[in-house]
N, C-alpha and C positions, 0 to 999 in steps of 0.2 A: 359470479359466473364461473370463475376459475376454480373456486372452492368446490363447486358442484361437480365440475368435470373431474377434479381430482378424486373426489369421493366415489363417483361413479366407476373410477378405475380401481380404487383401493378396496372397495367392498368385495368385488368378485375375486380379486387376487388373494386377499386375506382369507376369504371363504374357502378357496381352493387349498391354501397353505394349511389352514386349521383342519380341514377335512383329511388331508393327507397325513397330518400329525396324528390324529385320532386312528386313522386307518393303520399307521405303522405301530401304534400301541396295540391294536387288535392282533396284528400279525405277530408281534412279540408275545402277546398272551397265548397264541397258538403254539408257541415254542419254535417259531421260525425266525430267520434273520430278515428284518425288514429292508435293510439296505440291498441284500441279495434279491429279495422279491421285487423291489422297485427296478433293479437292474434287469431282471428277466422281463419285467413289464415294458421297459424301454426297448429292449431287444426285440420283443414280439412286435412292436409297432414300427420300429426303425431299423432292425437288424439286417435287413436285406432289401433289395429293390422290390422284391415281391411283397414283403411285409409292409413297406412304405406305400405301395400301390394299393394294398388291401385297406390300409387306414384311410387313404384319400377316398376310395370308393365307398367305404362305410360312412364317411362324413357327408357325402353328397345328399342323400335324402333328408339328413338331419338339418342340413343348411336350409333346404327349401321349406321344410315345415317350421323351422325356427323363424325364417323371414316372413312366413305367412302370419304367425302369431304376432311378430314384432309390428308388422304393418297395421294389423287390425287393432291391437291394443293401443297404438299411438293415437287412434281416432276414438278411443274410449269404448270399443266394442270387444267383448270377451269371446273371441271365436275359439271354441274348443273342438272344432270340427276339422282340424288339419288332416287328421287320418282319413276321414271320409272323403275330403276333397282330394287328397293325394291318391286314394284308390279310385275315385271317379276319373281322374286324369289317366291313371294307368289303364283302366278298363276301356276308356274311349280310344287310346292310343293303340292297344293291342287289337281291338275290334276292327279299326281302320286298317291296320297292317295285315290282318288276316283275311278280311273280306273285300278289300278294294280290288283284288285280282291282278295287282301288278307289284313289282318290286323296284327298289331304287332309292336314291337320295331324296327325290321329290316326294316319295311316299312317306319317308321319315319326317319331312317338314310338315306334310299334311297331318300325320298322326300326332306330332307334337303340338301343333295348333289345335287339333281336336281335343287333346288332353287338357290344354290350357283352358279352352272354352268350357269343357265339361266341369273342370274344377271351379271356374267362375260361376257357372249355373248352380253347382252344389253349394257354393257360398251365398248365392243370390237368395235361395229359398228361405233359409233362416233369417236372412236380412230383411226380406219382405215381412215375415212374421214379426220381426222386431220393430221395424219403422211403422208399419201399418196397423198392427194389432197390439203392440207393446208386450209381446210374449218374450220372456227371458231367453236371451240367445245362448246362455250356457246350457240350458236344458235342451233346446232344439238342436244345437250343433252336435251335442253328444248323441242325441237320438239319431241324427242323420248319419253319424259314424256306423251305428249298427245297420241302418238301411244299406249303406254302401258295402259293408262286409257280407251282408246276406245276398245282395245282388251279385257281388263277385262270385260267391259260392254258386249261384245259379249259372253264371257263365262257365266256370271251369268244371261243373258237374253235368251240365245239360247243353246249353247252346253252343258253346265253343269247345266242348270236351274232346280230348284226343284219345280215341279208342276206349279201352277199358280203364285207363288211368285217370283219376279225378284232377285233371290239370288241362290247360289249353295247349294247343299246338305252339311251338316256339315261333318267335318273330323270324321271318325270312332273313337270311344272312345279308342280302343286299339292302334290307330296310333298317338293319341295326345301326345305332349311332356309332360312329367310328371311334377307334382308339387313338389317343394322342401319340402313344408309343406302341409299335406293333407287338412287342413282347410283354407288355404290362396291361392290366385290366382298366387303367384309367381312361375314361372316355371324355369326349368334349362336353358331357354334361356337367362335369365339375367346373369347366370354364364358364358355361352359362350361369351356374350358381353363383360364382364369385363375382361376375360382371353384374348379375342381378342385385347382389348385395351392395355393390358400389352405387348402382343406379338408384336403389331405394334410399340409401344414405344421402345421396345428392338431392333427390327429390324432397325428402323430408325436411332437410336442414338448409337447403340452399334455393328453394323456389317458393314463390308466394302461395301456391296451392298447397305445398307441403306444410307451410306455416299455418295455413288455415285449418288443414286437417288436424294438426297437432293442437291447435287452439280449441277445436271442437272437443277433442279428447280430454283436454285440461279443464275446460269449463263450458259445457254445452249451453247453459243458460245465458252466460255472458256473450258467447258467440252468436246465439240467436238474436240477442238485443242489438248486436252490431251488424245485423243484416246477413249473416251466413245461414244457409240452408242446412241445418244440423242433420235432418233426416237424409238429405241428398248425400252428404259426406259420409254418413254411417253406412248407407247402402253401397256407396262406392268402395268403402273399406272392405265390406263383406266380399264383394265381387272381386276386387283385386287380390285380397289375401287368398281367396279360394282359387283364383287363377294361378297364383304363385305355387300353391301346393299341387294343383293339377299339373303344372308344367314339370314339377319335380317328379310326380308319379309317371308322367310320359317319358321323361329322360331316364328314369331308373329302369322302367320295364323294357325300353328299347335299347338301353346300353348295358345293363347289368343282369337283370333278372330274366328277361326274354320270354317269360310265360307267367300266367297266374296259377297259383297254388294255394292250398290251404295255409293259412297263417301269414300270408304275404302282407306287409305293410303294418303288421300289428305293433302298436306302441309308438309309431312315428309321430303321430299327432301330439300326444302328451309329452313326448320327449322334446318336441318343438316348443311347447309352452314352457317347459323348465329351462331350456337353452335361452329363450328370449328373456325370461325373468332374471337369470344369472347375468346375462349381458346387459342388464338395465335397459332393455328395449332399444339398444343401439344396433343397427344392421350389421356394421363391420365387426363389432364385438360378437355378435351372434354367430357369424362365420367362424371366428376364432374358437368360441366355446364348442361349437359343433365339432370342429376338428379335435379339440381336447377330449371330448366324450368319445370320439371314434378311436383316439389313441388308447383310452382306458379299455374299451371293449375288445379291440383287436389284440392288445398286449396281455389281457387278463388270462387268455387261454395258455399262452407261453409261460406266464408266471405260474399258473397251476401245475403245468407239466414239469417245469424246472424245479419248483420249490414245494409243491404240494399245498400251497395256499389256495383255498377254494376261490373261484371267481365271484362268489357272493360278497367277498370283502370289497371288491371293486364296486359292486352295486351299493354297498353301504357307504363308500366314499362318495359316490355320485349323489346319493340321497342327502348326505351331510352337506355337500356343496350347495345343493338347492335350498336346503333349510337355512344354512348360514347366510346365504345371499339374500334370500327373501326376508329373513329376520333382520339382517343389517339394514336393508333398505327401508323396512317399516320402522325401525328404531329411529331413523333419521327424521321421522315426522313428530317425534316426541319432543316437546319444548326443551326439557332439560338436556336431553342428549344433543339436540341441535346447538343449544347454547354452549355446551361443553366443547363441541367440535369447533364452533366458531371461535371461542376463546383460544383453543389450541392453535388454530391457524393464526390468529392475531399475535400471539406470543412469538410464533415462528417468524412472522413478518417483522416484528419489532426487533428481533435479533439481527 
């Protein structure tokens, strides 16, 4: 058990270090100073209070979609619809905030709840197709992403369009999610995200229902023989994971984005899948990896301005982290590799 936990930590850490090493070689090949480039990267992410706040804000939607993926995958269902569920939550939240006819904190709560429910429903639909008809959830969840994107386009170009501009009206000021610090963009949404990550970690690893959910994900046949309702747990995983993403969409549109526009939310779902896989499907590690990705994305702009290194180098580093983390996890299932690692640990313990 201890060996597994150690490997779950070592694989992502080594993946990040190896990806950064290759990234520095690429920067060197471009004729730039890699140490200077990394310095500007860190400056862009942490160099001022504003930069630090931007990094935290950038990490918030990634945390929600990462937790969405993490919860679903733990039950053995491959929810690739985090983006659609995120958008469903954002659309429900902004629709409530604009059409309810009132403003205030209680409207914010209603809008957030509406977003959470909408995300859960968006996750429920492919869940029903999976459990009742046996339709592959990877296909249906991806297709529902397109449906959500197109429906959002209908809202900001037609139903909720603001004048001649293809965007919705902004969320009323009194309905926006408040900032933790008045002079920084960090909202209470990030607190919700972190608390949710802790709650999911506790549920999965310290409750009987969480254990049963993980058991279904590990071996549905054995779980069924032991009296667990596999379809019920799978459907629950779809609903809960969708609700997590929907909550993220509501928190983001009410606290950061404030309106729906073209391209909003693009890529968040697949980013969440990557984050969860790098984090070995651990909720707390997913939060940390989401923040790491936000550091790379916020700092990359400053790095490009300061050194001339294109931001695409950071995209390469992120891709390499994903490749190395997934490859490392997969290799641990190979008998020879597992035997080698086991012998390595035994020698260390013998010393």
